[in-house]
Phi, psi and omega in degrees: 000129177269148175228148177256114185268156176259202183258154166101215201228160184216194189293107184070172186300317183296327179289348177278016176308331182151137181282086194269155172221155185303137175296147188303125176264159175297120188225191183302144184292142176240144182273103177295160012259031175056037177080008181289141176277159179236091184304133181294140175081005178245149183283341186221162161250127182245130178226145166264122182253122181251128179254127183288178180297155175243194183276322184287146177308326179295340186250007187293338187259001178083182185201160174207170180199176179246122179266134180233123173250119179272117183290336181279316183261349183064018176287133184232111187219161177241127174268128189233115181276000188254034184264135172211166181259119181286345180263006181298140180294129178072031184301308182294319180296319177298321179296313181298329179276357182074028182241018182294129183254126170250169177211164177271124177236170175223147182209158179300139182300320182301318180293319180298311181299318181297320181296317182284332174295320179298330179275003180057052180241129182301138179239120179239135180242133176243111178280127185267138178271092182241150174287167179300320179294318179295318178300312182298317179298317180296314181296319178297319178297315181295316181294321177293320179294330183279354178296148184308325183281347184243348196285333186279151173210161180276114188284139171225127189294339178253326192246348181208089184217194184298327182279315181294329178292319176297313178305312187290321181291323177293317181296324179294317180292324185267007176067035176093013183292328180289316178297321181296335183283347187242007186294331183259010180287148180294142181286161175211196175232161177299320181296314181300317181293317181293318184290326179292327178285333183263002191298333182273004175234097188301319180298316178294320179301311181296318180300316179293321179300322182282316190284323185285131180267191186295336179295337178284353180255006174285142178300137176238156176269177183293335177298314179290325180296348180283012165296342174265127178305324180300321181288324176295318178303317180294319181294322181297332180296331183257353181288151180229145176241177180239140178277186185299333180272002180084012180275130181288141179210157178300138179292321181270113180277332183204138176227134182210155176266116179282323179213129179258117181288152175269070179203158179290146177290163177301150179292151178285331181221156176289137179290152177250104188248030181300321179297318178295316180296321178297319179298321178295312180297319179294320179298317178293324178297315178299320178303312182291321180295314180297315179296322179297319179291318179292331182293347176298326185233350180245118181297321181299318180295321179294320178298315180296319179299313183297318179294317178297321178296317179296318181294315181296317179297318180297316182292307184294319179294322179296315179298317178298319178295322177298316179296321178296317178295322179297325178286314188278331193241356182235161179271014184278096187297333181292348179259358184286153175052039184283115181294343179292347174298326179285325178291326182248067189307121180302329181291351176295348174303334179299334180293339178300329177263314183298326179299324178291325175294322175298320182299323182266004172084028179277120183300321181296317179295322180295318179297316180291323178296322178298318179298318181295310183292323178295319178295320178295323177295317179299319178295323178296319176298321180298319178297320178298322179290323180303326181296342179270353184260156179281059176246178183306115182289145176224132182277082180227027180300323180295320179291321176299315181299332180270315191277329179298309176294330179295312179297323177296317180298318178295320179296313179295325178295319179292321177300319178298320179295320183295336180282349184291000000 
């Protein structure tokens, strides 16, 4: 099964395989050319088609492609740089090794539009004002790139994806006009751009917040931000090209919405939920402290405390171990030097066993569990202190606000049990 991926990141590193959506299947006929204009005296109509976010985490970041209408043959197709095979052998392993291969494919425009309409995803088309020579050069580049021997490339969710490929081929044909359009745009970070697109999916938002390391918090310019199709669409609106006489003119001759999805548009900024995360962490801390105190005299409370401790340790420790492995064993630089490894201490995996010992009242297990949670709490305090030092900044205040009180609550709960 082929899938057409979008730009950006998903729930945990493996979910960042590509924000995919089903490749266009043969579907109900649509009457081309979907309102596209046909400039007189040119061999083609060229459009950049931007597909908005969908419901699935794979589709949260949108997608785009280049539509080509041949005036001589009346062929109407979309070139898509975001295609990969979800059934490929070793897909996840290739991703973890940084060897995931995507390729450029082409499909009939009618089928493409029908597929994205079924997913309730907004479709916007920007008709480009290109000379006949520029159109011909662009089509030749796309057709040569789509040949089996040339079509594959090594995918990167931030720096080499369906959106950056569209950006680069247009910029190459136009002699840098796309890059010139974004030089004065306000800077942002990869994390900010990814989190604002993922904000309506809490699980994806948390996964990205956890997985991305400090390199995702370095300022980027608008050129780099065009890993998101929405940002490329915005840049094209301000880009300018030159006609045969050298006169500057807007690159986008016409922009229209082919299909308007019944969903809210992406947020303009990433939400700041540190207060919410702190409330969650504090509530869990109170839960563990209260259960620990009740566990002194109620067996049921001690059993519940131990099971909850085992579950929390297994989850937090596993995530921490995953982050450590992503740094040590994969080429994904955005996961390197991740301070969240200290917040999600990998050694907390020991609580998966020790928690059960606490549940049945074993003093040795309780003593060791206290040492584990206390050590994790100290590391959380260290991460909070690191934020005050001139080291690589990482936007993880929300995670600190949640996990620091949680580790403290678990530690105090175990201490209360030990006094029984």
